[in-house]
N, C-alpha and C positions, 0 to 999 in steps of 0.2 A: 534283661534277663534271655536268657538263652531258651531254645526248643525244649533243649533237655530238661533245663530245671523247672519250664512250665509244665511240661507233661509230668515229670517226678511230683510236682506238686499235685496236678491234677488229680493223680491217680491215689493220691494219700489220703489217709484218714481227715487230714485237716483241709482237706480241699476246698470245703465251704468258707472257712475263716481266712483261707489265701484269695480267694475272689473276692470277699468284701473289703479285706484289708489292700486290695488292688484297686478296686474300683472305687473306694469310697474317698480318697483325696481325689481323684478327677473328680467325682460328680459336685465333690465339695466347692473345688476350685471353679467348674462350671457355673455353679450357683451363685457365685460370689462376683464372677466376671462380669463385664459389660458396660455399656454406657447408659447413660440416663435416658428418660422418657423420647421417643422420637416417633417417626414416619415408617412407613414402609418402606421409601426410600433409603432409609439407613440400611436395611438390609441388602447387601450387595452379593451375598453368596447363597445359594439354595442348594442343600446338599441332601439327594434322597438315597435313603439305604432300605432296601425291603429284604424282610425276612422270608421265613418259608410255613407256610400250613397251620396257623393257629387260629382261634375263633376269640372274639373277643370275651364270651362267656367262660371258656375253657382257661383263658390265661387272669381275667380281671373281674369274673362273676362276684368275687368276693369284697372287689375294692369299695371303698367308703365313697358315699354319695352318687355313684354313677348309677345307669340303667342296668343294674344286675340281678343279683337271686331275690331281692327284697321285692322286685316288682311283682304286681298282680298278674299272672299271666298263667292259662291254661297249658302253655306249651312246655311247661317245665314237666308236664306227667306225659311221658311218651310209652306209648304200647308196644309192646312186641318182645319184651323179654322179660322173664320172671326170676327176680333175684334170687326167692327162696329157692327155687329148683335149679338155677342157674341155668336156664333152658330157654330155646325160642318160645313163646307162648302168647297168640294174638291178644290173648285178655292180660296178659303181665304187664306190669306197669314199671317203670324206673325213671327215676327221676335224677339230677345231676349228683354224683359222686366225686370224693377227691381221690386223684391220683398220688398217693402217698410217696413221696420219695423219700422218707424217712424210716422206712420198715424193715431195711437190711437187706442182705444180698438176696437175688431173684424174689424179693417181695415187693420191690419199690415200683414206683410209676415213673420213673425218670425216663424211660425208653420204653414207652408202649408201643403197639404195632400201629400201623399207617390204615386210619380208617379210609372207606371209600369216599371220592369226592370229586369225580369227573361228572360231566354234562348231565348224562341221564341219572345218575345218584342224587346230584344235589338238586334235579328238578322234581324227583321224587320226593324227596325230604321236604322240598317248598310245598309242595302238593296243590299247586293252584293259588297259593298265598296261605293255607290253612297252618303251615308250619308243624304239622301234626305227624308225620311220616318217617321220621328219622330213622327208627329202628329197623323197620322194613326196608327202608332203602340200602341201607347197610347189609342186610340178610341178602341180597343179592347179587353181592360179589364176596361178601367175608364169610366165613367158616363162623358155627353160633357162639364160641366164646370170645371172638372178636367184636361180635356185633355192638354189644353196647359200650364199649370203649366211645362212642361219638358223645356218649353222657359223662365223659369224664372232665374234672377240672383241676386247677392248681390254685395254692393260696400262697401269701406272703410266704409263709413256711419253706416253701419249694422254689419258689421264685424269687429269692430278696431283691434282687437287683432292678429286676423290671419294677418290680413294685417301689424301689426307692427313687428310680427315674419318673416313675409315675407322680410319685411325691413331689418331687423335685422341680417338675416344670407342667407342661399342660398335657392332660389324658383325653382323648377326644373319644367319647363314648356313643358317637353316632357315625363312626366311619366303617364305610363295608369294601368288601372287595368290589369290583366292577362287575363282574360276570358270575354266572351260577353255575361255574365249572372251576377247574383247575389250574395249575402254576404258568403255563405256556400262556394260555389265551389272555389270562389276568397280567401276566407281565409285558405282553404285547399293547396291551392297553395302559398300562404305566409308561410305556415308550410312546405310543403311538394314538392313542384312544379309538383303537379301531381292530377289528380281526376280520373284515371284509365279509359281514354276513351275505352280500349280494353274489360272491364268488367271482368277481371281475378281475382282481389284482392277486390272486393264488390262494386266496381262501375260500371259505372260511375254516378257522381255526377253532375248532370245539375243543377239544383234548388235548392232552400232553402226550405226543408220541414218542414210541420207542426212536424213531430216527427221523430227522427232520432235514431235507435237505437244502444244502448252501444255496443261498439266493432264491428261495422259492417265493417269497411276497415282494409286490413293487409299489404298495400304497406307502404314501407320504408319511413319514416319521417326525416326530417333534424335534430332533436334533437338524432335520432341513430346513424347520421354521426359524430356528434359532439362527442358523449360518444366513438365511436370507436377510433376517433382522440384524445381525451384526453381533449377536450375543455369544458370548465363547461358551463353550460345554465341553464336557468329556464324560464316556462310560469309563470308569474304572473297573477293571474284571480281574479276580484272582484268576492266574494262569495255570494254577496246579489243579486245583479241584472245584475251584468256583464254575467251570464251564458246566457242570453238571447239575447246577441250578435251574439252567436253562433246559439243556436238553445235553445227551451225551454224544456231540457230533465233533467237536472241537474245542480249541482253548479262547474262541474269539467271540463267544454271547451272543446275544440276541441281534446286535446291528448286521453281523454278518448272515441273517436270515434274508436280508434284502437285497435285490438286485443292484440298486442303486450304489451298494457298499463293495460289490466287485471289484475296482478297480485300488489297489492298494495305495496308488497315489492319491486318492479322491480325501478331501477332509473328513467323511463320512469313516474313512478306513483308518484317517490317521487318528481321530479323536475319539470314534464309536469302537474301534478295535484293538488299536496297539496300547492304550494306557493298561497300566499293572495297577493292582490292589494288592496289598497296601501300599507298595513302593513308590510309584509315582504320584498317588495321591499326598502321601507323606511330604515326597520331595516339592511336588507343588503348593503346598501349604507352607512349609518352610522356606520357600523363595519367594512367597508373596505373588504366586502366580495362580491360585485356584481360581478355576473360572467362575461363571457366574453361575452356571447351573453344572452339578455332577449328580451322575448315577453311580450307585457303588453297588458292585458285586463281589460277596467276600465268599470265602472256601466254604463247602457244603457243610464241614464238618463243625461249622458255627454258624449254620443256616436255621436251626432249630426243625428241620424237617423231619418227622417222625420216621424212625425211631431214634433218631437221634437226640444225645442228652438236650434235657431244656435249658438247662445253667449254662451250657457253653454259647448260647444266644447272647448272655450278658457277655461275652468276652468280644464278641462281633461288634455289640453295640458302645461299648466302652473304647474298643480300639478306636473305632472312628472318633469318637468324642476325644479320647486323647489326642490324637491328632491333630485336631483343630486348636484344641488347649495348648499346643506346643508353641502357637504363635497368637498370643493375645490380639494383635492387630488384625487378624484373620477371624478369630473367633468373635470378636465384639461386632461383628458385620454380618453374621453367618447364621443362618436357619439349618438345622438340620431334623429331617423328617424320617422317623423310624416307622415303619409299615410293614403289614405281612402281606403277601401276594393273594391268599384265598384261604378260608377258613380251614381247608384241610381233611374236611369230613366231619371235624367236632361241632357240635351242637351249638346253637345258639338261638336265645329265645324271641329275638327281634324280627318279625317278617318285615324283608326287606322290601323298599319300594320297587315297583316294578312297572314297565310301561305297559299300555292298553294295546290290546291286539290292533296289528296293521299301523302301528308307531313306525314311522320310517326310521330305518337304520338299529331298530332296537329287536327286530326279528331276523331271522336267516330267511332269504328269500329265493335262494338256489333251486331251480326248477325241480331237480332231484334229491330231495333232501336224505333219502336213505343211500345216497351215494357218500354222503360227507362221513368220513369216520368219525365213529362214536356219538353220532347224533340220535341214535334210537329212535329215529322219526319225529324228535320234537326240534320245533323251528323256533321256541324261545317261550318266555323271554329272554334275552340275556342278560338283565341284570336289571335293579343291581344285585350282586351277591349278598351273602352274609354278613352280619359285623367282624370286622378283625381289629387286635389291637394297631394302635396308633399313638405315636408320643411324639409332639412338637419341641425340640430341643434348641433354646437360643438365650439369649440373655434378655430376648424380648417376651420369654414367655415361661417366666420363672412361678412355681407352682407353691403351694398345690394347687391347681387350676383345672378346669373341666371345661371342656366345650361339647354341647350336646347337637350342635348343627349337623346335618348330613352331608357326609362327604364321600368320596369313594376314589380311587386313584386319579380319575381325570380332575379331580380336585386339586392336585399337585400341579398339574398341567394348568390349569386355571389360575393358579398362585403366580407360576412364573409369568402368565399373561398378565395379570393385576401389577405385576411387579416391573416385567421390563416389555409389557405393550406387545407382546409374541402372541398372534394368533395362535387358536387349536382348532382348525378347520375341520377335523374328523369328527370333533364330539358333534352327536345329536343333538336337534334342539331341545328334544325333550330331557336329556341327561344334563343340558346345560342351564335349564329352569329349575332342576330339581337338587341337584348337589351344590356346595357352595365352593368358594374358592379359597377357604382354609385362613384369610386373614383374622377371621373373629377368634382364630387360636391363640393370638399374640395380644399382649396386653401392654400396647403401646402408651395407654395414657398413665400407667404407674412408674414410679422411681424405682430404681434398682432396690430390690429388696434384701436388707444385710441379715436377717434370718438365715440361719444356717440348719440343715437335715441334722438331727439328732445321730449322728455319725457313730457317738459313744455307747448307744444301745447295743445291747446284744441281741443282735436280730437273730432270729432261730431258724431260718431258712438255712438248707444243707445241700451241698453236692453230694450227692451219695457215693457212696463205693459203687462201683460201676460193672459188676459182674454180670449183671442182668442184659447191661447196654450191649456185650459183645455178641451174643445170638441176635438180638433183635436188631441190631445198628445192620448185623450181616443180612437178616433176614426180614426184618419189617420193614425196609425202606423200598421194598418191589411190589407195592402197592397190594401186598396179602398175597402174593403169587405163592411164597413159600410159609411155612407155619414158623410162628415164634413164641416168646412165652406170654399167654394171654393173662390179664390182669381180672382178678376175681371180684364181683361187683358186692360190694358190703351188703350184709344183711342183717339187722332190719334197716330200713332207709331210713335218715333223715336229711329234710330239707335245708339246704347250707342257707347261710345268712351272710349280710357283710359287715364288713368293719364300721365301726361308728366314727372313728379318726383316721386321718384328720379330714375337716370339713374343707370341700374344695369352691374357691371363689369361681367367678367366670369371667374372662379375661376380656379385656375392653374392645379389642379388636382396633379397626383404624381410628387415628384421631383426628378430629375434625378442625 
């Protein structure tokens, strides 16, 4: 399908049907493909795809069997906005409300504005572990009508392919972003388990900068550990719009922010900067030369960053999966982990585990904290951050399955360590003891499940007509700096509930 054909279908009234028709055969093929029961060593390729700025409750609070909206938690009642008067009110209570994508032009919730989600804002929302200050935290940087957007959520009707993937493979409802802050610091943790809180190697990096100098950092990153161990790896980066996922400075992605990658002849540059996505990734899969570990960075239009269309994230996920399925010999020994870099300022009711004061490596220790951009004088804790969606897609993780173990972005690095024996020296002892290595997300003890998803069911999710997205994509991705179209909080309020089916099993984890 050409780009023109894709865009024509995307903007038409039948966009939802088109997306489902396109995705369903790919998902069905993935569901039925793969080897028999096995062991961790049967997974030869770990592929890591990270999307943008969504919390678990925001996407999957209504998903069956998970720790979602049916949980008994006082955090669901957040004070600071009055839905009856549609105004800031310290005594007003707002509960989670649906961002309805089916209401029509200029009324849908597909492309809502970008909530506050940086270091200060997320520490204010966390509020020392009380998890009760989400609305006042938003009010520090967002105009009144945009404050309650933090409480918005989607359902299966709004993001059907996300839900179908969650039904087909393993959903992780205890997966957290690594840090109580935004994109760049969390993606640095995804690559290296570090933001240099002591300030000895170019950090600490606490917020998303408007401009990141080349080769600013010098701490060791996971690709160097893989190099030393002789384990193949690549970072596949979209060279058109993918760079904006990391920071708007070049086409070269995160690795180019490290001094040790400055030499274009180095392996860090050859494998961490040069490879393209999806072009080189697809070529390597077809040619049976996919490395042992791959990081994928798609273009930002498919990244799900507010105010971009949430349903376009399905295109990103299905594209990666479709490429893997194009070579069954590769797919049958691959694990694709889809996660989100941070919660994007969207509410989640689970208070994240955080390190006690003074825990080595888990607090900022530079002498002058006020000189650190975006610190607000806050030294920590670094994390864990709030929960984000994570789906483990593999022949060894057929669902519907759910794992509730505590994970974060360093868990992906721990999975690499568990499978290939490559150390993660930057990881703090505290974090290593708190988060798992994701092996429990696999169902190695079970034979391939021949049951197919009910793809003929008329799923009600729909990609809306996108007129609201035009102003909001232009204005709402600027961290609230410019006005966009707010979403009116429904009144009266009704607490959402979770789906009752499917019932999700628990994966076996490693086989003894």
